[in-house]
C-alpha positions in Angstrom: -49.8 7.7 -105.0 -46.9 9.8 -104.1 -43.5 8.7 -102.1 -41.0 10.9 -100.4 -38.1 9.7 -102.0 -35.4 11.5 -100.2 -34.6 8.8 -98.2 -34.5 5.7 -100.9 -31.6 4.4 -102.2 -30.7 5.7 -105.8 -30.4 2.2 -107.2 -34.1 1.2 -106.4 -35.4 4.6 -107.5 -34.3 3.8 -111.2 -35.6 0.1 -110.6 -39.0 1.4 -109.8 -39.8 4.9 -110.9 -38.1 4.3 -114.7 -39.8 2.7 -117.1 -36.8 0.1 -117.9 -36.4 -0.9 -114.3 -37.0 -4.0 -112.9 -39.7 -3.3 -110.2 -41.4 -0.7 -112.6 -44.3 -3.2 -113.3 -44.8 -3.1 -109.6 -45.3 0.6 -109.3 -48.1 0.7 -112.2 -49.4 -1.8 -110.2 -49.5 0.0 -107.3 -50.9 3.0 -109.0 -54.2 1.5 -109.9 -55.0 -0.4 -106.3 -56.1 1.4 -103.6 -55.3 -1.2 -101.1 -51.8 -0.7 -101.7 -49.7 1.7 -99.9 -46.0 2.0 -99.2 -43.5 3.5 -97.0 -39.8 4.4 -97.5 -37.7 2.9 -94.5 -34.0 2.5 -93.8 -33.5 3.6 -97.5 -36.2 0.2 -98.6 -39.5 0.6 -100.0 -41.9 -1.6 -98.0 -45.1 -2.2 -99.6 -48.3 -2.9 -97.6 -51.7 -4.5 -98.5 -54.7 -3.6 -96.0 -52.1 -2.5 -93.2 -50.2 -5.8 -93.6 -46.7 -5.8 -95.0 -46.5 -7.7 -97.9 -43.1 -6.8 -99.9 -39.7 -5.1 -99.0 -37.9 -3.7 -102.3 -34.3 -2.7 -101.9 -32.0 -1.7 -104.1 -28.7 -4.0 -104.7 -30.3 -7.0 -102.7 -32.9 -9.6 -103.6 -36.8 -8.3 -102.7 -37.8 -10.0 -99.5 -41.0 -11.4 -99.8 -43.3 -11.3 -96.4 -46.7 -12.9 -97.4 -47.9 -14.2 -100.6 -49.6 -11.9 -102.7 -50.5 -11.2 -106.5 -48.1 -8.2 -106.6 -45.1 -10.8 -105.6 -45.6 -12.0 -109.4 -44.4 -9.0 -111.1 -41.1 -9.5 -109.6 -38.9 -10.8 -112.4 -36.5 -14.0 -111.0 
């Protein structure tokens, strides 16, 4: 999966794409699941499963869980 990260918050880029980042397990899971897609919108990372939004990851704020999904279990509280 390739994502245009030019408009993605720099804090979120570190959390999502670097191995020590707290959202890195989510990024890894997305690589192995063809039903998941993602879009960068307003510097946030919106994740969809089968076209339905399930999760929004943001840089400095808490993630926003939209729908219950197994991906949400990878978020470290």
